[in-house]
Structures are given as C-alpha cells and as structure tokens.
TORKOLZA-48863 format. One record per residue: x, y, z of N, C-alpha, C in turn; residue number from 1. Coordinates in Angstrom, 1 decimal, always signed. Each point is the difference from the previous one (the first is absolute). Last residue first. Layout:
@nx=X	ny=Y	nz=Z	cax=X	cay=Y	caz=Z	cx=X	cy=Y	cz=Z	k=NUM
...
// end
This chain:
@nx=-14.3	ny=+15.1	nz=+1.4	cax=+0.1	cay=-0.3	caz=+1.7	cx=-0.6	cy=+1.1	cz=+1.4	k=171
@nx=+0.5	ny=+0.8	nz=-4.8	cax=-1.3	cay=-0.6	caz=+0.2	cx=+0.1	cy=-1.1	cz=+1.8	k=170
@nx=+3.3	ny=+3.1	nz=-2.7	cax=-1.9	cay=+0.7	caz=+0.3	cx=-0.3	cy=-0.7	cz=+0.7	k=169
@nx=+4.4	ny=-1.6	nz=+0.0	cax=-0.9	cay=-0.2	caz=-0.4	cx=-0.4	cy=+1.0	cz=+0.2	k=168
@nx=+3.5	ny=-1.5	nz=+2.7	cax=+0.5	cay=+1.6	caz=-1.3	cx=-1.7	cy=-0.2	cz=-0.5	k=167
@nx=+1.4	ny=-4.5	nz=+1.4	cax=-0.2	cay=+1.3	caz=+0.9	cx=-0.5	cy=+1.5	cz=+0.1	k=166
@nx=+1.6	ny=-3.4	nz=-3.1	cax=-1.9	cay=-0.3	caz=-0.3	cx=+0.0	cy=+1.4	cz=+1.8	k=165
@nx=+4.6	ny=-0.4	nz=-2.1	cax=-1.2	cay=+0.7	caz=-1.4	cx=-1.4	cy=+0.1	cz=+1.1	k=164
@nx=+3.7	ny=-2.2	nz=+2.3	cax=-0.4	cay=+0.9	caz=+0.6	cx=-0.6	cy=+1.1	cz=-1.0	k=163
@nx=-0.1	ny=-4.9	nz=-0.9	cax=-0.1	cay=+0.5	caz=+1.1	cx=-0.3	cy=+1.3	cz=+0.6	k=162
@nx=+0.1	ny=-0.9	nz=-5.4	cax=+0.9	cay=-0.7	caz=+1.5	cx=-0.8	cy=+0.3	cz=+0.9	k=161
@nx=-1.9	ny=-0.9	nz=-5.1	cax=+0.1	cay=+1.0	caz=+0.8	cx=+1.1	cy=-0.4	cz=+1.3	k=160
@nx=+1.0	ny=-2.3	nz=-4.6	cax=-1.6	cay=+0.3	caz=+1.0	cx=+0.8	cy=+1.1	cz=+0.9	k=159
@nx=+2.9	ny=-1.2	nz=-3.3	cax=-0.8	cay=+0.5	caz=-0.4	cx=-1.1	cy=+0.6	cz=+0.8	k=158
@nx=+2.6	ny=-3.8	nz=+0.5	cax=+1.4	cay=+0.7	caz=+0.4	cx=-1.0	cy=+2.0	cz=-1.0	k=157
@nx=-2.4	ny=-4.7	nz=-0.1	cax=+0.3	cay=+0.7	caz=+1.2	cx=+0.8	cy=+0.6	cz=+0.4	k=156
@nx=-3.1	ny=-1.1	nz=-4.3	cax=+1.3	cay=+0.2	caz=+0.2	cx=+0.0	cy=+0.5	cz=+1.4	k=155
@nx=-4.2	ny=-0.7	nz=-1.5	cax=+0.8	cay=-1.4	caz=-0.1	cx=+0.9	cy=+1.0	cz=+0.1	k=154
@nx=-2.9	ny=+2.6	nz=+2.5	cax=+0.7	cay=+0.1	caz=-1.1	cx=+0.8	cy=-1.0	cz=-0.2	k=153
@nx=-3.6	ny=+2.3	nz=+3.9	cax=-0.6	cay=-1.6	caz=-1.1	cx=+0.9	cy=+0.3	cz=-1.9	k=152
@nx=+0.2	ny=+3.7	nz=+3.2	cax=+0.5	cay=-1.5	caz=+1.3	cx=+0.0	cy=-1.4	cz=-1.4	k=151
@nx=-1.8	ny=+4.3	nz=-1.5	cax=+2.3	cay=+0.3	caz=+0.9	cx=-0.5	cy=-1.4	cz=+0.5	k=150
@nx=-4.3	ny=+0.5	nz=-0.7	cax=+0.8	cay=+0.4	caz=-1.5	cx=+1.2	cy=-0.5	cz=+0.5	k=149
@nx=-2.7	ny=+1.0	nz=+3.5	cax=+0.4	cay=-1.5	caz=-0.6	cx=+1.1	cy=+0.0	cz=-1.2	k=148
@nx=-1.0	ny=+4.5	nz=+1.3	cax=+1.1	cay=-1.0	caz=+1.6	cx=-0.5	cy=-1.2	cz=-0.7	k=147
@nx=-2.3	ny=+2.8	nz=-2.4	cax=+1.7	cay=+0.1	caz=-0.9	cx=+1.0	cy=-0.9	cz=+1.5	k=146
@nx=-5.1	ny=+0.0	nz=+0.4	cax=+0.0	cay=-0.3	caz=-0.8	cx=+2.2	cy=-0.6	cz=-0.5	k=145
@nx=-1.9	ny=+2.9	nz=+3.7	cax=-0.2	cay=-1.6	caz=-0.2	cx=+0.1	cy=-0.4	cz=-0.9	k=144
@nx=-0.3	ny=+4.4	nz=-0.7	cax=+1.4	cay=-0.2	caz=+1.4	cx=-0.4	cy=-2.1	cz=+0.0	k=143
@nx=-3.2	ny=+2.2	nz=-2.8	cax=+0.8	cay=+0.0	caz=-0.7	cx=+1.6	cy=-0.2	cz=+0.9	k=142
@nx=-5.0	ny=-2.0	nz=+1.7	cax=+0.6	cay=+1.2	caz=-0.2	cx=+1.2	cy=-0.1	cz=-1.5	k=141
@nx=-4.0	ny=-4.2	nz=+0.7	cax=+1.4	cay=+0.4	caz=+0.8	cx=+0.6	cy=+1.7	cz=-0.8	k=140
@nx=-4.0	ny=-3.0	nz=-1.1	cax=-0.5	cay=+1.4	caz=+0.8	cx=+1.7	cy=+0.2	cz=+0.7	k=139
@nx=-0.3	ny=-3.1	nz=-3.2	cax=-1.0	cay=+0.8	caz=-1.0	cx=+0.3	cy=+1.3	cz=+1.2	k=138
@nx=+3.1	ny=-4.4	nz=-0.8	cax=-0.3	cay=+0.9	caz=+1.2	cx=-1.0	cy=+1.6	cz=-0.1	k=137
@nx=+1.0	ny=-3.7	nz=-3.5	cax=-0.3	cay=-1.0	caz=+1.1	cx=+0.0	cy=+1.4	cz=+0.7	k=136
@nx=+0.7	ny=+2.3	nz=-3.2	cax=-1.0	cay=-1.3	caz=-0.1	cx=-0.2	cy=-0.8	cz=+0.7	k=135
@nx=+4.1	ny=+2.7	nz=+0.3	cax=-1.5	cay=+0.9	caz=+0.0	cx=-0.9	cy=-1.2	cz=-0.5	k=134
@nx=+3.7	ny=-1.7	nz=-0.7	cax=+0.1	cay=+0.3	caz=+2.0	cx=-1.7	cy=+0.7	cz=+0.0	k=133
@nx=+0.7	ny=-2.4	nz=-4.6	cax=+0.9	cay=+0.2	caz=+0.5	cx=-0.6	cy=+0.6	cz=+1.8	k=132
@nx=-0.2	ny=-4.2	nz=-3.6	cax=-0.9	cay=+1.0	caz=+1.0	cx=+0.9	cy=+1.1	cz=+0.3	k=131
@nx=-0.1	ny=-4.4	nz=-4.2	cax=+1.2	cay=+1.1	caz=+0.6	cx=-1.3	cy=+1.4	cz=+0.2	k=130
@nx=-0.6	ny=-5.0	nz=-0.7	cax=+0.1	cay=+0.9	caz=-0.4	cx=+0.4	cy=+1.2	cz=+1.2	k=129
@nx=+1.3	ny=-5.3	nz=-0.9	cax=-0.5	cay=+1.0	caz=+0.9	cx=-0.1	cy=+1.3	cz=-0.5	k=128
@nx=+2.4	ny=-3.6	nz=-2.3	cax=-1.8	cay=+0.0	caz=+0.0	cx=-0.2	cy=+0.7	cz=+0.8	k=127
@nx=+4.7	ny=-1.3	nz=-1.7	cax=-0.4	cay=+1.1	caz=+0.5	cx=-1.5	cy=+0.1	cz=-0.3	k=126
@nx=+3.8	ny=-3.8	nz=+1.3	cax=-1.3	cay=+0.4	caz=-1.3	cx=-0.9	cy=+1.5	cz=+0.4	k=125
@nx=+5.3	ny=-2.1	nz=+1.5	cax=-1.1	cay=+0.0	caz=+0.4	cx=-0.6	cy=+0.0	cz=-1.2	k=124
@nx=+4.2	ny=-0.6	nz=-0.3	cax=-0.8	cay=-1.2	caz=+0.3	cx=-1.4	cy=+0.7	cz=+0.0	k=123
@nx=+4.4	ny=+2.3	nz=+0.2	cax=-1.2	cay=-0.3	caz=-1.3	cx=-0.6	cy=-0.8	cz=-0.2	k=122
@nx=+1.6	ny=+1.0	nz=+4.8	cax=-0.7	cay=+1.3	caz=-0.9	cx=-0.3	cy=-0.6	cz=-1.8	k=121
@nx=+1.9	ny=-2.5	nz=+2.4	cax=-0.8	cay=-0.2	caz=+1.0	cx=-0.9	cy=+1.1	cz=-1.2	k=120
@nx=+5.0	ny=-0.9	nz=-0.5	cax=-0.8	cay=-1.5	caz=-0.9	cx=-1.7	cy=+0.6	cz=+0.1	k=119
@nx=+3.0	ny=+3.2	nz=+2.4	cax=-0.2	cay=-0.2	caz=-1.5	cx=-1.2	cy=-1.0	cz=-0.9	k=118
@nx=+1.8	ny=-0.3	nz=+4.8	cax=-1.5	cay=+1.3	caz=-0.5	cx=+0.2	cy=+0.1	cz=-1.1	k=117
@nx=+2.7	ny=-3.3	nz=+2.1	cax=-1.3	cay=-0.2	caz=-0.5	cx=-0.5	cy=+1.1	cz=-1.1	k=116
@nx=+4.2	ny=+0.2	nz=+3.2	cax=+0.1	cay=-0.2	caz=-1.7	cx=-1.4	cy=-0.7	cz=-0.1	k=115
@nx=+0.9	ny=+4.4	nz=+3.0	cax=-0.8	cay=-1.2	caz=+0.2	cx=+0.5	cy=-0.9	cz=-1.5	k=114
@nx=-0.1	ny=+5.1	nz=+0.8	cax=+1.5	cay=-1.0	caz=+1.0	cx=-0.4	cy=-1.6	cz=+0.9	k=113
@nx=-2.3	ny=+4.1	nz=-1.6	cax=-0.2	cay=-0.9	caz=+0.6	cx=+0.3	cy=-0.8	cz=+0.7	k=112
@nx=+0.7	ny=+3.6	nz=-2.9	cax=+0.3	cay=+0.4	caz=+0.6	cx=-0.9	cy=-1.0	cz=+1.3	k=111
@nx=+0.3	ny=-0.9	nz=-4.6	cax=+1.1	cay=+0.2	caz=+1.1	cx=+0.4	cy=+0.2	cz=+1.0	k=110
@nx=-4.2	ny=+0.6	nz=-2.4	cax=+0.4	cay=-1.3	caz=+0.2	cx=+1.5	cy=-0.3	cz=+0.6	k=109
@nx=-1.2	ny=+4.2	nz=-0.9	cax=-1.0	cay=+0.4	caz=+0.7	cx=+0.2	cy=-2.1	cz=+0.5	k=108
@nx=+2.6	ny=+2.0	nz=-4.5	cax=-0.1	cay=+0.5	caz=+1.7	cx=-0.1	cy=-0.6	cz=+1.4	k=107
@nx=-2.0	ny=-1.4	nz=-3.8	cax=+0.9	cay=-0.1	caz=-0.2	cx=+1.0	cy=+0.6	cz=+0.8	k=106
@nx=-4.9	ny=+1.1	nz=+0.7	cax=+1.1	cay=+0.1	caz=-1.7	cx=+0.5	cy=-1.7	cz=+0.5	k=105
@nx=-5.2	ny=-0.6	nz=+1.6	cax=+1.4	cay=+1.2	caz=+0.5	cx=+1.0	cy=-0.1	cz=-1.1	k=104
@nx=-5.5	ny=+0.1	nz=-1.2	cax=+0.9	cay=-1.1	caz=+0.3	cx=+1.3	cy=+1.5	cz=+0.2	k=103
@nx=-3.9	ny=+0.5	nz=+2.6	cax=+0.3	cay=+0.8	caz=-1.1	cx=+1.4	cy=-1.1	cz=+0.0	k=102
@nx=-2.9	ny=+0.8	nz=+4.0	cax=+1.4	cay=+1.0	caz=-0.1	cx=+0.2	cy=+0.2	cz=-2.0	k=101
@nx=-4.2	ny=-2.2	nz=+0.9	cax=+0.1	cay=+0.6	caz=+1.1	cx=+1.4	cy=+0.8	cz=-0.1	k=100
@nx=-0.7	ny=-4.4	nz=-1.8	cax=-0.8	cay=+0.5	caz=-0.6	cx=-0.6	cy=+1.8	cz=+1.0	k=99
@nx=+3.6	ny=-2.5	nz=+1.4	cax=+0.5	cay=+0.1	caz=-1.2	cx=-0.8	cy=+0.6	cz=-0.6	k=98
@nx=-1.4	ny=-2.1	nz=+4.3	cax=+1.3	cay=+1.3	caz=-0.2	cx=-0.1	cy=+0.2	cz=-1.5	k=97
@nx=-2.8	ny=-3.5	nz=-0.1	cax=-0.4	cay=+0.8	caz=+0.3	cx=+0.8	cy=+1.1	cz=+0.7	k=96
@nx=+1.6	ny=-3.6	nz=-1.4	cax=-0.5	cay=+0.7	caz=-1.4	cx=-0.6	cy=+1.3	cz=+0.3	k=95
@nx=+1.9	ny=-2.1	nz=+3.5	cax=+1.0	cay=+0.1	caz=-0.7	cx=+0.0	cy=+1.2	cz=-1.7	k=94
@nx=-2.4	ny=-3.7	nz=+3.2	cax=+0.2	cay=+1.2	caz=+1.2	cx=+0.7	cy=+1.2	cz=-0.9	k=93
@nx=-1.1	ny=-4.2	nz=-2.1	cax=-1.1	cay=+0.6	caz=-0.2	cx=-0.1	cy=+2.1	cz=+0.8	k=92
@nx=+3.7	ny=-3.6	nz=+0.7	cax=-0.3	cay=+0.4	caz=-1.5	cx=-0.9	cy=+1.0	cz=-0.6	k=91
@nx=+0.8	ny=-2.2	nz=+3.5	cax=+0.6	cay=+0.7	caz=+0.4	cx=+0.0	cy=+0.7	cz=-1.2	k=90
@nx=-4.7	ny=-1.3	nz=+2.2	cax=+1.0	cay=-0.9	caz=+0.0	cx=+1.3	cy=+1.5	cz=-0.8	k=89
@nx=-3.9	ny=+1.0	nz=+0.7	cax=-0.5	cay=-1.4	caz=+0.2	cx=+1.3	cy=-1.1	cz=+0.2	k=88
@nx=-1.0	ny=+6.2	nz=+1.2	cax=+0.7	cay=-1.5	caz=-1.1	cx=-0.2	cy=-0.8	cz=+0.5	k=87
@nx=-1.9	ny=+4.7	nz=+0.8	cax=-0.4	cay=-1.1	caz=+0.6	cx=+0.7	cy=-1.6	cz=-0.6	k=86
@nx=+0.6	ny=+5.5	nz=-0.1	cax=+0.5	cay=-0.7	caz=-0.8	cx=+0.1	cy=-1.0	cz=+1.7	k=85
@nx=-2.1	ny=+3.3	nz=+1.6	cax=+0.8	cay=+0.4	caz=-1.7	cx=+0.0	cy=-1.4	cz=-0.5	k=84
@nx=-3.4	ny=+0.0	nz=+3.9	cax=+1.7	cay=-0.2	caz=+0.0	cx=-0.6	cy=+0.4	cz=-1.9	k=83
@nx=-3.4	ny=+1.8	nz=+2.7	cax=+0.5	cay=-1.1	caz=-0.5	cx=+1.3	cy=-0.2	cz=+0.0	k=82
@nx=-2.6	ny=+4.4	nz=+0.7	cax=-0.7	cay=-1.3	caz=+1.3	cx=+0.2	cy=-1.5	cz=-0.5	k=81
@nx=+1.9	ny=+4.6	nz=-1.4	cax=-1.0	cay=-0.7	caz=-0.6	cx=-1.1	cy=-0.9	cz=+0.3	k=80
@nx=+3.5	ny=+2.5	nz=+2.4	cax=-1.3	cay=+1.1	caz=-0.7	cx=-0.5	cy=-0.7	cz=-0.9	k=79
@nx=+3.2	ny=-2.3	nz=+3.1	cax=-0.3	cay=+1.6	caz=+0.0	cx=-1.0	cy=+0.0	cz=-0.5	k=78
@nx=+3.0	ny=-2.1	nz=-2.4	cax=-1.3	cay=-1.0	caz=+0.6	cx=-0.9	cy=+0.4	cz=+1.4	k=77
@nx=+4.0	ny=+2.7	nz=-1.9	cax=-1.3	cay=-0.2	caz=-1.5	cx=-0.8	cy=-1.1	cz=+1.0	k=76
@nx=+3.7	ny=+0.4	nz=+2.9	cax=-1.0	cay=+1.1	caz=+0.2	cx=-1.2	cy=+0.1	cz=-1.6	k=75
@nx=+2.8	ny=-4.3	nz=+0.7	cax=-0.8	cay=+0.7	caz=+0.9	cx=-0.7	cy=+1.4	cz=-0.1	k=74
@nx=+3.4	ny=-0.9	nz=-2.9	cax=-1.4	cay=-0.9	caz=-0.4	cx=-1.0	cy=+0.2	cz=+1.2	k=73
@nx=+4.2	ny=+2.0	nz=+0.4	cax=-0.7	cay=+0.3	caz=-1.4	cx=-1.1	cy=+0.1	cz=-0.8	k=72
@nx=+2.7	ny=-2.1	nz=+4.1	cax=-0.4	cay=+1.6	caz=+0.4	cx=-1.1	cy=+0.2	cz=-0.9	k=71
@nx=+2.7	ny=-3.5	nz=-2.0	cax=-1.0	cay=-0.1	caz=+1.5	cx=-0.7	cy=+1.3	cz=+0.4	k=70
@nx=+3.7	ny=+0.4	nz=-2.5	cax=-0.9	cay=+0.0	caz=-1.2	cx=-0.8	cy=-0.7	cz=+1.4	k=69
@nx=+3.5	ny=+1.2	nz=+2.5	cax=-0.6	cay=+1.4	caz=-0.7	cx=-1.1	cy=-0.4	cz=-1.1	k=68
@nx=+2.7	ny=-3.4	nz=+1.9	cax=-1.5	cay=+0.5	caz=+0.5	cx=-0.5	cy=+1.2	cz=-0.4	k=67
@nx=+3.9	ny=-1.5	nz=-2.0	cax=-1.3	cay=-1.6	caz=+0.0	cx=-0.6	cy=+1.0	cz=+0.7	k=66
@nx=+3.2	ny=+2.5	nz=-0.4	cax=-0.5	cay=+0.1	caz=-1.3	cx=-1.5	cy=-1.1	cz=+0.4	k=65
@nx=+4.2	ny=+0.4	nz=+2.4	cax=-1.4	cay=+0.5	caz=+1.3	cx=-0.9	cy=-0.2	cz=-2.0	k=64
@nx=+4.3	ny=-3.2	nz=-1.3	cax=-0.3	cay=+1.4	caz=+1.4	cx=-1.7	cy=-0.3	cz=+0.6	k=63
@nx=+2.8	ny=-4.1	nz=-3.9	cax=-1.0	cay=+1.4	caz=+0.6	cx=+0.1	cy=+0.6	cz=+1.0	k=62
@nx=+2.0	ny=-4.6	nz=-2.9	cax=+0.3	cay=+1.6	caz=+0.7	cx=-0.6	cy=+0.6	cz=-0.2	k=61
@nx=-1.2	ny=-4.8	nz=-0.5	cax=+0.4	cay=+0.4	caz=+0.9	cx=+0.8	cy=+1.2	cz=+0.2	k=60
@nx=-4.6	ny=-1.1	nz=-3.9	cax=+1.7	cay=+0.2	caz=+0.5	cx=+0.6	cy=+0.3	cz=+1.2	k=59
@nx=-4.8	ny=-1.5	nz=-2.6	cax=+1.3	cay=-1.0	caz=+0.3	cx=+2.0	cy=+0.5	cz=+0.5	k=58
@nx=-4.4	ny=+1.9	nz=-2.0	cax=+0.1	cay=-0.8	caz=-0.8	cx=+1.7	cy=-0.4	cz=+1.0	k=57
@nx=-3.9	ny=+1.4	nz=+2.5	cax=-0.7	cay=-0.6	caz=-1.0	cx=+0.8	cy=-0.5	cz=-1.2	k=56
@nx=+2.3	ny=+3.4	nz=+3.0	cax=-0.5	cay=-1.5	caz=+0.3	cx=-0.3	cy=-0.5	cz=-0.8	k=55
@nx=+0.9	ny=+3.8	nz=-1.5	cax=+0.9	cay=-0.3	caz=+0.5	cx=+0.5	cy=-1.8	cz=+0.7	k=54
@nx=-4.4	ny=+3.4	nz=-0.5	cax=+0.2	cay=-1.2	caz=-1.7	cx=+2.0	cy=+0.0	cz=+0.3	k=53
@nx=-2.9	ny=+0.1	nz=+4.2	cax=+0.3	cay=+1.5	caz=-1.0	cx=+0.7	cy=-0.7	cz=-0.9	k=52
@nx=-4.1	ny=-1.8	nz=+3.4	cax=+0.9	cay=-0.5	caz=-0.7	cx=+0.7	cy=+1.4	cz=-0.4	k=51
@nx=-4.5	ny=-0.6	nz=+1.9	cax=+1.4	cay=+1.4	caz=+0.3	cx=+0.9	cy=-1.3	cz=+0.1	k=50
@nx=-3.0	ny=-2.7	nz=-1.3	cax=-0.8	cay=+0.8	caz=-0.5	cx=+1.0	cy=+1.4	cz=+0.6	k=49
@nx=+1.6	ny=-4.4	nz=+1.5	cax=-0.3	cay=-0.2	caz=-1.1	cx=-0.5	cy=+2.2	cz=-0.9	k=48
@nx=+2.2	ny=-1.2	nz=+4.7	cax=-1.0	cay=-0.7	caz=-0.5	cx=-0.3	cy=+0.7	cz=-1.0	k=47
@nx=+4.7	ny=-0.4	nz=+1.3	cax=-1.0	cay=+0.8	caz=+0.2	cx=-0.9	cy=-0.9	cz=+0.0	k=46
@nx=+4.3	ny=-1.3	nz=-0.8	cax=+0.1	cay=+0.0	caz=+1.1	cx=-1.8	cy=+0.8	cz=+0.2	k=45
@nx=+3.7	ny=-2.3	nz=-2.9	cax=-1.1	cay=-0.7	caz=-0.2	cx=-0.9	cy=+0.7	cz=+2.1	k=44
@nx=+4.8	ny=+0.7	nz=-2.6	cax=-0.9	cay=+0.5	caz=-0.7	cx=-1.7	cy=-0.8	cz=+0.0	k=43
@nx=+4.6	ny=+0.7	nz=+3.3	cax=-0.7	cay=-1.1	caz=-0.6	cx=-1.2	cy=+1.0	cz=-0.6	k=42
@nx=+5.1	ny=+0.5	nz=+1.7	cax=-1.4	cay=+0.2	caz=+0.4	cx=-0.7	cy=-0.5	cz=-1.2	k=41
@nx=+4.9	ny=+0.2	nz=+4.3	cax=-0.6	cay=-0.8	caz=-1.9	cx=-2.1	cy=+0.4	cz=-0.1	k=40
@nx=+3.0	ny=+4.0	nz=+3.3	cax=-0.3	cay=-1.7	caz=+0.4	cx=-0.4	cy=-0.8	cz=-2.1	k=39
@nx=+1.1	ny=+4.6	nz=+1.4	cax=+1.1	cay=-0.4	caz=+0.7	cx=-0.4	cy=-1.8	cz=+0.4	k=38
@nx=-2.2	ny=+4.4	nz=-4.2	cax=-0.1	cay=-1.4	caz=+1.5	cx=+1.4	cy=-0.2	cz=+0.7	k=37
@nx=+0.5	ny=+4.1	nz=-2.7	cax=+0.0	cay=-0.8	caz=+0.2	cx=-0.4	cy=-0.9	cz=+0.4	k=36
@nx=+0.6	ny=+4.9	nz=-0.1	cax=-0.8	cay=-0.5	caz=-0.1	cx=-0.4	cy=-1.6	cz=-0.8	k=35
@nx=+3.7	ny=+2.8	nz=+1.3	cax=-0.1	cay=-0.1	caz=-0.8	cx=-1.8	cy=-0.3	cz=-0.8	k=34
@nx=+2.0	ny=-1.5	nz=+4.5	cax=+0.5	cay=+0.9	caz=-0.2	cx=-0.4	cy=+0.2	cz=-1.6	k=33
@nx=-2.6	ny=-2.9	nz=+2.4	cax=+1.1	cay=+0.4	caz=+0.5	cx=-0.3	cy=+1.0	cz=-0.9	k=32
@nx=-4.4	ny=-2.0	nz=+1.2	cax=+1.1	cay=+0.1	caz=-0.7	cx=+1.2	cy=+0.8	cz=+0.6	k=31
@nx=-3.8	ny=-3.9	nz=+1.8	cax=+0.5	cay=+1.0	caz=-0.1	cx=+0.7	cy=+0.4	cz=-1.0	k=30
@nx=-4.9	ny=-2.9	nz=+0.1	cax=+1.7	cay=+0.0	caz=+0.4	cx=+0.5	cy=+1.4	cz=+0.1	k=29
@nx=-5.1	ny=-3.4	nz=+0.6	cax=+1.4	cay=+1.5	caz=+0.0	cx=+0.9	cy=-0.6	cz=-0.4	k=28
@nx=-4.3	ny=-2.7	nz=+0.2	cax=+1.1	cay=+0.1	caz=-1.1	cx=+1.3	cy=+0.8	cz=+0.3	k=27
@nx=-3.4	ny=-0.1	nz=+3.7	cax=+1.2	cay=-1.3	caz=-0.2	cx=+0.2	cy=-0.2	cz=-1.1	k=26
@nx=-2.1	ny=+3.4	nz=+2.6	cax=+0.6	cay=+0.5	caz=-0.7	cx=+0.7	cy=-2.0	cz=-0.4	k=25
@nx=-4.4	ny=+2.2	nz=+1.5	cax=+0.5	cay=-0.7	caz=-0.4	cx=+0.9	cy=+0.0	cz=-1.0	k=24
@nx=-3.4	ny=+4.4	nz=+0.6	cax=+0.3	cay=-1.5	caz=+1.4	cx=+1.1	cy=-0.8	cz=-1.0	k=23
@nx=-0.9	ny=+5.8	nz=+0.6	cax=+0.3	cay=-1.2	caz=-0.9	cx=+0.1	cy=-1.5	cz=+0.5	k=22
@nx=-2.6	ny=+5.0	nz=+1.4	cax=+0.6	cay=-0.4	caz=+0.1	cx=+0.3	cy=-1.6	cz=-1.1	k=21
@nx=-3.0	ny=+5.2	nz=+1.1	cax=+0.6	cay=-0.8	caz=-1.3	cx=+1.0	cy=-0.8	cz=+0.1	k=20
@nx=-4.0	ny=+2.6	nz=+2.6	cax=+1.2	cay=+0.5	caz=-0.1	cx=+0.4	cy=-2.1	cz=-1.0	k=19
@nx=-4.2	ny=+2.8	nz=+0.7	cax=+0.8	cay=-0.2	caz=-1.0	cx=+0.7	cy=+0.2	cz=+0.0	k=18
@nx=-2.7	ny=-0.8	nz=+4.0	cax=-0.4	cay=+1.7	caz=-0.6	cx=+1.7	cy=+0.4	cz=-1.1	k=17
@nx=-2.2	ny=-4.5	nz=+1.3	cax=-1.1	cay=+1.1	caz=+0.0	cx=+0.2	cy=+1.5	cz=-0.3	k=16
@nx=+3.7	ny=-3.3	nz=-1.8	cax=-0.4	cay=-0.5	caz=+0.9	cx=-1.8	cy=+0.9	cz=-0.1	k=15
@nx=+3.8	ny=-3.9	nz=-3.6	cax=-0.8	cay=+1.7	caz=+0.6	cx=-0.8	cy=+0.6	cz=+1.6	k=14
@nx=+3.8	ny=-3.7	nz=-2.8	cax=-0.6	cay=-0.2	caz=+0.8	cx=-0.4	cy=+1.4	cz=+0.6	k=13
@nx=+1.9	ny=-3.4	nz=-4.8	cax=-0.4	cay=+1.5	caz=+1.2	cx=-0.9	cy=+0.3	cz=+1.0	k=12
@nx=+0.5	ny=-3.9	nz=-2.8	cax=+1.6	cay=-0.1	caz=+1.2	cx=+0.5	cy=+2.2	cz=+0.0	k=11
@nx=-3.9	ny=-2.2	nz=-2.8	cax=+0.1	cay=-0.9	caz=+1.4	cx=+1.2	cy=+0.3	cz=+1.1	k=10
@nx=+0.1	ny=+2.3	nz=-4.9	cax=-1.3	cay=+0.6	caz=+1.1	cx=-0.1	cy=-1.2	cz=+1.5	k=9
@nx=+4.7	ny=+0.3	nz=-2.6	cax=-1.1	cay=-0.8	caz=-0.4	cx=-0.9	cy=+0.6	cz=+1.1	k=8
@nx=+5.6	ny=-0.6	nz=-1.0	cax=-1.1	cay=+0.9	caz=+0.3	cx=-1.7	cy=-0.2	cz=-0.9	k=7
@nx=+4.7	ny=-2.6	nz=+0.6	cax=-1.3	cay=-0.4	caz=-0.1	cx=-0.8	cy=+0.6	cz=+0.8	k=6
@nx=+4.5	ny=+1.2	nz=-0.5	cax=+0.0	cay=-0.8	caz=-1.0	cx=-1.3	cy=-1.0	cz=-0.2	k=5
@nx=+2.5	ny=+3.6	nz=+2.9	cax=-0.8	cay=-0.5	caz=+0.3	cx=+0.1	cy=-1.4	cz=-0.7	k=4
@nx=+4.2	ny=+3.2	nz=+0.7	cax=-0.5	cay=-0.4	caz=-1.2	cx=-1.4	cy=-1.3	cz=+1.2	k=3
@nx=+4.2	ny=+4.1	nz=+1.1	cax=-1.1	cay=-1.0	caz=+1.0	cx=-1.2	cy=-0.2	cz=-1.1	k=2
@nx=+3.1	ny=+3.7	nz=+1.0	cax=+0.9	cay=-0.9	caz=-0.8	cx=-0.8	cy=-1.6	cz=+0.5	k=1
// end
C-alpha cells in the first residue's frame, strides 16, 4: 500500500550479490482502503522519462500503476542500454509514449481522470514513428517483451498489477 512515485535507475541500489533495494522515498505516499491515497496527490512527482501517462497528463487521481509503468521503463532500459522514452518536454514525452502505445481510446482518456487529458491528447502531433517493443529491444526474449508490454499500457486500469507482475514468468 505504498506508492514510491519516483522509480528510476538512480533510485535502485544493486550490490555485488545482485540484491536490489529501493531508495529515496521522499515522494512516497501510502494508500488506505480502496487504494486511495491518504494525502493530496500531485502530478509532478517522477522524473519525466519514467512518468506514466496519467502523470504526464496531470491527473492527481492515481495508484501504484504509476510505479508499474516506471518498472516497465526501467526493465526496457536495462535491455536497450538507454531510456525508452527520453522526452525533452511534457508534450514530447506524451508524443513518445503515444507513438509506442498507439492513440488512446475515449475509455483510456477517461481513465486518466484529468480535466486536461482530452485537450492534451487532441493537441499531440503524431510525428513520432510507431516503433514496436521488439524493434526497440531486438535481443529481448518473448517473456521479457510480454512483461514490459503489459506494464507499458496507457490505461492504468489495464496495466499489469504488482501481484500479476510477481507471478509473471519474467520475474
């Protein structure tokens, strides 16, 4: 029942026996019953390249799905050797994400629970070429690709959960 809200490679500590620990819980928040945050949420939390679509759009209604998106970005980066979505601005970040996920449906936009979502999506330029995960990570095996693909889902309600991730063949 904890959302880190700033998962990125520099907040992962790995020692010589491959034990991984998370650090920098300065932006973390706890969830109470119903997975609702106990504190006022802010949309400016994580480093841009690891931000989920709901954070990019400016929603302040989100859950651990923001961390699951970041996990997908981090795992992809481990295989690619570079960030998956190195956006230079908020709009550029969203354009890179949408080039990967495809244009969101009305249901996906509503899932953001943001008054800005529809306007932001409507104003995107679709100049980024659509590149599949297999093209970005040609050396990744099918299990890895499936794991990342299920984490990098635009709609947070359709994104793989923590429990599903722990049961995934990749893990």
